[in-house]
N, C-alpha and C positions, 0 to 999 in steps of 0.2 A: 305401314310397317308389317312385314311378314312374321311368321311364327319363329323363325330362326333368330331374328333380332330380338323378339320378345322373350325368347327362352333365356337369353343372356340378360336383357334389361330388367325383366320382371322376376326371374328366378335365379339369377347369378349362376347359371349353368352354361358352359361354353360348347356349342355344337362345332365339331370338327368333321372334316370329310375323310372317310376311310377309303381313299383311292388316290392314285397319282399315275399319270401317264403323259407322254410327250404331247399327244394330241390335245389334252386339256390345256396345256401351257400355250401352244402355238395358236390354238383356235380362239383363245380368250375365255374358254369355258371356266377355267379355274378362277379368273378374275371375277367372272359373273357370280360364281358361288360365294366369293368373298363379299361382293356387293350385296348379296342376299342374306348375309349374316354368318357365314362360315368363318371360324376364328382360328383354325389350325388344320393340319393335314397329317395323317398317319399313312405309313407304307409298311410293307413287309415283303419277304422274298416271294410269296405267292402273288401278291399284287404286281410286282415287277416281272415275274414270269409271264403273267397274262399280258402285261403291257408290251413287253419286248418281243415275245414269241409271236404275237398276233400282228399281222399287217407289216407295213414297210416303214413306219415312222422313224425307226432307228437305223435303217440299213445304210444310209449315206454316211453317217458318223462311224458306224461299225466298220464299213468298208475302208474308210480312211485309216482307222486305227490298225486294222489288219495289215494294210499296205505299209504302215510305218513299223511293222514288226511287233506290235503290242500283242501280248498273249491274250487268249480268250478270256481268262479270268480277270486280268487287269482291264480288258476292254469292258467287261461287265461293270466293273466299279466306275470306270470313266463314264459310261452311259448313265448309270444311276446318279453319279455325282452331278452330271449336267442337269438332270431333271430336278434333283434336290436343290441345287443352287438357284435355278430359275424359280422354283416354288418359294424358296426363302425370300427372294426379292419381292415377289408378289405379296407375301404375308408380312414383310417387314413393317409396313405402316401400321398393321394391327399390333405388332409387337411394341412398337414405339408408343402408340396411343394408349396401350394398356399397361405401360410401364413394365413390360416384360412378363406379364401374366399369360397372355395368349400370343398368337402369331407364330407358333412353332411348327416346324416340319420335322417329321421323325424318319430316321433311317436306321435299319437294324444291322448289328454285327452279323458276320457270317454264321449261319445256323450250326455249322459243324463245331463251333466254339461253345455250344450250350453247356458242356460239362467240363470246360477248361477255364478255371478262374483267371489265371495269368494271361492266357490268350485273349480272353474277353476284355480284360482291362487294357491290354496293349492295343487291341483293335479299336476300342472306344477312344483311346487317346489319339490314335492315328486318324480316325474319322473326324474327331474334334479339331485336330490340327489341319487336316486337309481341307475340310469345309469350314473355314474359319469365320463363322457367322454366329452372333449371339443367340439367334432364334433356332438353332439346330438342336434337336433332341436325338441323342443316340439311344437306340433301344437295346436293352439287355434283358434276356429272359430270366424269369424268377425261378430258376432251378436252384438246387442246393449249391452248385458251384457258382451260380450267378450272384448269390447274396453278398459274399465278401467283395466281389468286384464292384457291385453297386455301392457298397459302403465306401470303398476306396475312391471311386469316381466322385461321390458327393464330397468327400474330404478334400478332393482336388478342385472342388467347385465347378464340376463339369455338368451341364444339363443332361439329365438321364430320364428316359421313359422306360419304366419297368414293365415288361410285357409277359404274356402267358401266365397270368395269375388266375387261379381257380379256387384255392382253399383259403379259409380264414386263418388257418395256422401259418401258411406260407405268407399271407398278407401281413400278419403280425411280425414276421421276420423281416419283411421288406420295410415296414415302418421303423422297426428297430435299426435297420441298416441306415436308413435315412437320418434318424435322430443321432445315432452314433457318429455318422459321417459329418453331420453339421457340428457336433461337439468337437470333432478332431480338426475341423477346418479353422484356419486362422483369420482373424479380423472380421470385417463386415460380412454378413450373410445375405444381404438384401438381393443379390443377383443370383443366388443359388436357386435353380428351378428343377422341379421333378414332378412327374405324374406316375401313378401306379395303375396299370391297365388291367382291370378285372374283367375277365371274359364271361359272357353271359349266355347267349343262346346255345352254345355248344354243351353247356351243362344240361339243359333240357333234352338235347338230342341223345345224350348218353343215359340220363336218368329215365327218360320216357321209355327207352328200349328195355331197360331193366324192369320197369313197372309193368310193361306189357308181358314180359317173361314170367313175372310173379302171377299176374292174371287175376288176382282177387278184386272184388269191387272196391275195397279200400285202397288198393294199390292204383288201380286205373283212375280213380278219382283224384289222385295227386299229380296226374300228368300235366305238364306245363306250369308247374308251381315252384319247382326246385330252383331254377335259375334266378328268378326274381327274388325269392326269399334269401338265397345265398348272397346276392349282391346287396340287398337291403341290410343284412347283418354286417356286411363289410363296411357299409356306410356308418353303421352304429359304432363299429370299431374305430373308424376314422375319427369320428367326433370325440370318442373317449381318449384316444391316444394323443390327439393334438389339442390338449388342454392340461391344466395343472401346472405345478411349479417347474417341472423339467422343461416343458414346452415354453412357459413364460420366460425362462432364462434365455432360451434361444431367440424368442421374439425380441427380447431386449437387444439382441445383436443384429436384428433385422431379418430374422428367418421368416420364410413363408411356408404355409402348409404344403405338403405333398398331396396334390389333389387326386382323389380317386377318379379314374377314367373308365367309363363303361365301354368295352370293346365287344365285337361280335354281337351287335344289336339288331341285325336283320333277322327276321323270323325264318327259320329253316323248315318249320312245319306249316304248310299252307292252311291248316285248320285254325291257326292262331292269327289274330289281326296283324296287319302289316306294320303297325306302330306299337305293337304289344310291349316290347322291352323298353323302348324309348319313353313311352307314356308312364311306365311304372317306376322309373328311376330318375325322376327330376328332383334336384335338390341343390342348394347353394354350395359354392366352392367345389364343384365337380365338373367333369368334362364328359361328353358323350361323342365318341367317334362313330360316324354313321355312313354306311354306303349310300351311293347316289340315289338309288330307287327309294330307300327308306327315308332319306332326307326330303325327297319330293313328297312322299306320302305324309310325313309329319308336317311339312309346311302347308299341306292342303287340309288335313283333318286331324292333326295330332292334338293331344290334351296339354293345356298350359296350367299346371298346378303342381305344388310341392307334394310329391307322392312317395319319395324314396324312404322316408321314415314315418309315414302316416300310420302304419300298422306294424310296428316291430314285434309286438306280441304274436300277431298272426304269422309273421315270418318264422318266428321261433317254433310255433306250433307246427308249421309245415315241415321244418327240419326234423322235429321230434317224430312226426307221423311217418316220415320216410324211413327213419331208423326202425320204427315199430313194424313196418311191413317188410323189412329185410333188406333195405338198400344200404350198402356199405359206402357212405359218402366219401370217406377217406380214400377208398379204392377208386371211386369215380374220379376224383380230382387228380389222382396220380396217373390214371389212364389218360385223362385229358391232357395233362402236361406232357406225357410221353408222346402222345399222338400229335400234339402241337409242334413239338420239336421235330418229330419225324416228317410231318407234313411240310414244314418250312425247308427242311433239308432236302426233301424230294423235289420241291419246286426249284430250289437253287440248283441242284444237280441236273434236273431236266432242262433248265434254261441254259446252263453251260453246254449241255449236249446239243441243244438246238443251235446255239451260237457257233459251236464247233462245226456243225454241218453247214451252216451258212458260210463260214469262213472258207471252207473247202470248195464252195461253189463259186467264189469270187474269181 
């Protein structure tokens, strides 16, 4: 048994694949990942931009759509829907065997809706209706406008993956939206599913840049520590909020925890070990969505131990030290949220441009 299976069996953490492309489906590669222990899949506009713009895997279907008079943007969603539906079928046995805990495939609402509450809610409903499978997660970004949409979708019992989470303050709002949504939902809650995707390595990318700019020995010594500390404190918040009388009342109606999901877990800095973020954030009732290369590295030489809450005092000390040397962490997380939305929007727009160029060449 490989480490991906052991991660779930021994630590109750679900490894998901943070990638999806047509070639993985047609070649059997995705099924092989599932056989190795992958229990879910995440995608985003950047992943699809890379998948569709590169190579010719999508050209035949896209050419047929264009010939039928389908617009470029509608064609994009048709291509994405085809991939998502195929992946959902591959992951459905995991969903069934886990009683709806795992086996999900995530697709994101259009990034242009990140600051549009009603548009986000309607897009989530549309995707949920169009791809009518129980193991579909619709991704909604954790922007200020996204929070009420998240609450409404949970109240409607729609499976939601909350994405682009960076700060503890926003995470607290996401948890509140989930709890309030459950309280507003009618009847049995046992099929309501949600994960909250807390981004990791991007935090170190931004903080390390600021620490280098500060330049003192105390500042430089903190490089590579902010992202893990921030995520570990998010896990502490998760344990705190999913306990007590309010949560117990929801459990009595069948509610399940909204699992924290660690996203952006590949190391961006080559000076850090390739399993750096995965190794440090292992804990029960959580998910880690991991790119292919990092999955391979973890399966080969990753650490199997509960680490996410092994030293919460140390994590708090790191955050206090960052403040002491002059890092404005609230500004860090706002910058990262803004950049995340902008990056996904750019990928989406660039892909539509690429498809438009291809359409004109047919």
